[in-house]
C-alpha positions, 0 to 999 in steps of 0.5 A, spaced: 422 279 811 422 298 809 426 323 807 439 350 801 440 353 794 437 350 788 443 347 784 443 347 776 441 340 774 441 336 767 434 335 765 435 328 763 438 326 770 444 322 771 446 316 767 446 309 769 453 309 768 454 315 773 450 313 778 453 306 778 460 308 779 459 309 787 465 311 791 470 310 786 467 314 781 466 320 785 471 320 790 472 327 791 465 327 794 464 321 797 464 318 804 471 318 806 472 326 803 466 328 808 468 324 814 473 330 816 467 335 815 462 331 820 461 334 827 466 329 831 466 322 834 462 324 840 456 327 836 449 324 838 442 323 835 441 331 837 446 332 831 441 329 826 435 333 824 429 330 826 424 333 820 425 335 813 424 342 811 417 345 810 415 350 806 412 352 799 414 348 794 416 351 787 411 349 782 414 345 777 421 341 777 423 334 777 425 330 783 430 325 782 430 318 786 435 313 787 432 306 789 435 300 791 436 295 785 430 290 784 429 284 780 428 284 773 422 281 774 419 287 777 412 290 775 407 295 776 402 290 778 401 292 786 397 286 787 403 282 786 410 280 790 415 283 785 412 290 784 416 296 783 414 299 790 417 306 789 412 307 783 406 305 787 403 311 791 405 316 785 400 312 780 395 309 784 390 310 790 386 305 795 379 305 797 382 307 804 389 308 807 392 309 814 394 315 817 400 315 822 396 313 828 394 307 824 387 309 823 383 307 817 382 314 813 378 315 806 382 315 800 377 313 794 372 311 798 369 317 802 365 313 808 363 306 810 359 303 815 357 296 817 351 292 819 350 290 826 355 284 826 360 286 822 359 281 816 357 286 811 360 293 809 358 298 805 363 303 802 361 310 798 366 312 793 368 318 791 364 321 784 368 324 779 375 321 779 378 319 773 384 314 771 390 316 767 387 314 761 380 318 762 376 313 764 371 314 770 372 310 777 366 306 779 365 300 784 366 295 778 373 297 778 374 296 785 371 289 785 375 287 779 382 290 782 380 286 789 378 280 785 385 280 782 388 280 788 384 274 790 386 270 784 391 265 785 395 266 779 396 273 781 400 270 788 398 276 792 401 277 799 395 280 801 390 274 798 391 270 804 389 276 809 383 278 805 381 271 803 380 269 811 374 273 811 371 274 803 372 271 796 371 273 789 364 273 790 363 277 796 363 284 792 357 287 789 356 294 786 350 297 789 350 302 784 356 306 780 359 309 787 356 304 792 360 297 793 358 292 798 362 286 801 358 280 804 364 277 808 364 270 810 366 271 817 365 277 822 371 282 822 370 289 825 377 291 822 375 289 815 376 296 812 384 296 815 385 290 811 384 294 804 390 299 806 395 294 804 399 297 798 397 291 794 390 294 795 391 299 790 385 300 785 386 300 777 381 300 771 377 293 770 379 294 763 386 295 764 388 289 769 391 284 764 396 289 762 397 293 768 404 290 770 407 295 764 402 300 763 401 303 771 394 306 769 391 309 776 388 315 779 394 317 783 397 324 783 402 322 777 401 318 771 407 313 768 411 316 762 416 310 762 418 304 766 424 299 765 424 293 770 430 294 775 432 300 771 430 307 770 423 310 769 419 316 770 412 319 772 409 326 770 404 330 774 396 328 773 393 335 772 386 331 773 387 328 780 381 328 785 385 331 790 389 336 786 395 337 782 402 335 785 407 340 786 412 337 782 412 336 774 415 329 775 419 324 778 425 320 775 427 314 778 434 310 778 435 303 780 442 303 784 445 297 786 449 299 792 448 303 798 454 307 798 453 309 790 446 311 792 449 316 798 455 318 793 450 320 788 446 324 793 452 328 796 454 329 788 448 332 787 446 327 782 439 325 785 435 328 790 432 323 795 434 316 797 428 311 797 428 304 801 435 305 804 436 306 812 442 310 813 447 307 819 448 313 824 455 314 821 453 315 814 447 319 816 452 324 820 456 325 814 450 326 809 447 331 814 454 335 815 454 336 807 452 342 804 448 339 798 444 334 803 441 332 809 437 327 813 430 326 815 427 321 820 421 317 819 420 316 826 419 309 829 419 306 822 423 300 823 421 295 828 426 290 830 425 283 833 429 278 836 425 272 835 426 266 839 424 259 836 419 257 840 419 250 838 427 249 839 430 246 845 433 252 847 426 256 848 421 251 848 420 253 856 416 259 857 421 261 863 427 261 859 423 266 854 421 270 860 428 270 862 431 272 856 426 278 856 428 280 863 435 280 862 436 286 858 434 293 858 431 296 851 434 303 853 441 300 852 440 297 846 437 303 843 443 307 845 448 302 843 445 300 836 441 306 834 445 311 837 439 314 840 435 314 834 429 310 836 425 308 841 425 302 846 420 297 845 419 293 851 418 287 847 411 290 845 410 289 837 406 295 837 409 302 836 408 307 841 405 312 835 399 307 834 392 309 837 392 302 839 399 302 843 398 300 850 404 303 855 405 298 860 413 297 860 415 290 863 420 289 868 428 289 867 430 284 872 437 280 871 436 277 878 429 275 876 432 272 870 437 268 873 432 265 878 428 263 872 433 260 868 435 256 875 428 254 876 428 251 868 435 248 869 438 252 864 443 256 869 448 255 864 444 257 858 449 258 852 447 259 845 449 263 838 445 269 836 445 270 828 445 276 824 448 278 817 449 285 813 442 284 810 440 291 814 445 295 817 443 295 825 442 287 825 449 286 828 450 292 832 443 290 835 445 283 836 452 285 839 448 290 844 443 284 846 449 279 847 452 284 852 446 286 855 444 279 858 451 277 860 449 280 867 444 274 868 449 269 866 446 268 859 452 267 854 451 268 847 455 268 841 454 272 835 454 269 828 454 272 822 451 269 816 451 271 809 446 276 807 444 273 800 441 267 804 439 270 811 432 270 810 432 263 807 437 259 811 437 263 818 430 266 819 425 262 822 430 256 822 435 258 827 433 258 835 435 265 836 436 270 830 435 278 829 430 281 824 426 287 822 419 289 819 416 296 817 411 299 822 406 301 817 401 296 819 394 296 821 393 293 828 389 287 826 394 285 821 400 286 825 398 281 831 394 276 826 399 276 821 406 275 825 403 272 832 397 268 830 398 260 831 400 257 824 401 264 820 406 263 815 409 270 818 410 268 825 417 268 825 418 265 832 413 259 831 409 261 838 403 259 839 398 261 844 390 259 844 388 265 849 392 270 844 388 267 838 382 267 842 383 275 843 384 276 836 378 272 834 374 276 839 376 283 837 374 281 830 367 280 832 367 286 837 363 292 833 364 297 839 371 300 838 372 301 845 371 294 847 375 292 841 381 296 843 381 293 850 382 286 847 388 288 842 391 291 848 390 285 852 393 281 846 399 286 846 400 284 854 400 277 852 405 277 847 410 281 852 408 276 858 409 269 854 411 271 846 417 268 843 419 274 839 422 280 843 422 287 840 428 291 843 426 297 839 423 301 834 428 305 829 428 311 826 429 310 818 434 315 817 433 318 810 438 322 805 435 327 801 437 334 798 437 340 802 432 342 796 427 338 798 421 340 802 415 337 805 418 330 805 413 326 809 413 318 809 409 313 813 410 305 811 415 307 806 410 311 802 411 318 800 406 324 801 406 325 793 402 331 793 406 336 797 413 333 796 417 338 792 423 343 791 425 350 793 427 354 787 
């Protein structure tokens, strides 16, 4: 159910064999060797840099990125479920995208508007945009790309989201640069549904081969790609927003987190992608002379789902007691060493414009009273975790300890990381989980909390909540719609079965050579990121 002296480098990048040697292959620069260089056991989050270095990037150079090992079935088709994620933002653009406050902003579309009831949306597209193959971008390409998402054979994760309000016949090219959507039901937040990373636009004529060609309008064009292996992209001089600072990016697939970290410490790569370093490892990286840490603030959304259909948590009084029994600030301090924000059981991160800043109570005595009233004063339950993510077990242990004052006795049970999301998640009464935070408010609340959603990890169902979401989608007044989404958040906090103890900063390892690193929802600012001379 996710980022200062320029060292001489081998233009070809590290070999696969070198990168996969891990700690044993470069022990002299590994974690154990650097532990003694850290700032001491008492170090806290203030010892880690908050932001990446900024400044004028050297025009040129190649960024070397270590990414987690992927399936041999991965492709460059962004619409599918096995896309090579790190390549996508470099190769493609969408009609619209999210900014860091969760607002929908222009990308290939310059502006958009709706009719009075939100059933018809018109997008005016950029002119003069070219694909990497030299062809010009038109509304026909956008239509074909979105139809590809909706096609059952594509099996796109975004098909269900878009399919709720449209079908393959909903789009019309008014002219070459005007696209109209006739929705099957009103949706005031429709443009935000097109911000998902599955919604990148590709040439209509290239869709059949897009999984290997990667032709888009992005700041880089594909040079090579090997599923689950190495690949590279080169700067696209004709990008509509200007040429990127880098000449190119080389990607290396590295199986093990330790191996990725050691490659960074050895100066073999410049950035580790899709890897949230644990606090101890982040301190080691930050203490080295070659590498440092950047934070993607509140990028990880951590949850403790209570299965609302289970005997243990069917009663809303018990769920309420589980929330009142702990102070999320203590979980942040213990599990994240302070590198994050308390969630107070609201799934909307504080940086989003739709966030409602209403803290629930922390009252262990009231939690005890609720449990007694529910006949569950002797509440005992396992809480499941795994090594799937580095913060899972520290969070489970911290929560277990925090609720003990309310008389709740939990036992931490570790499950295999390989089967955690197939045999534990959404099946056991109490578990830990996480998501990334780069979701528009409508998709976040509907996809993960609406009754019957396939991603509703707690199986919670509340008719009033569902009605609030329906009303929000039909409300064209921005201020009124915001109020509805905020009321929905309050209902999740009050009655929901999915606890949100915290939002964690993603701790990203990168070279001290890297400048202007910025990341939101696992996507980089590929235009500005670069290297110092």
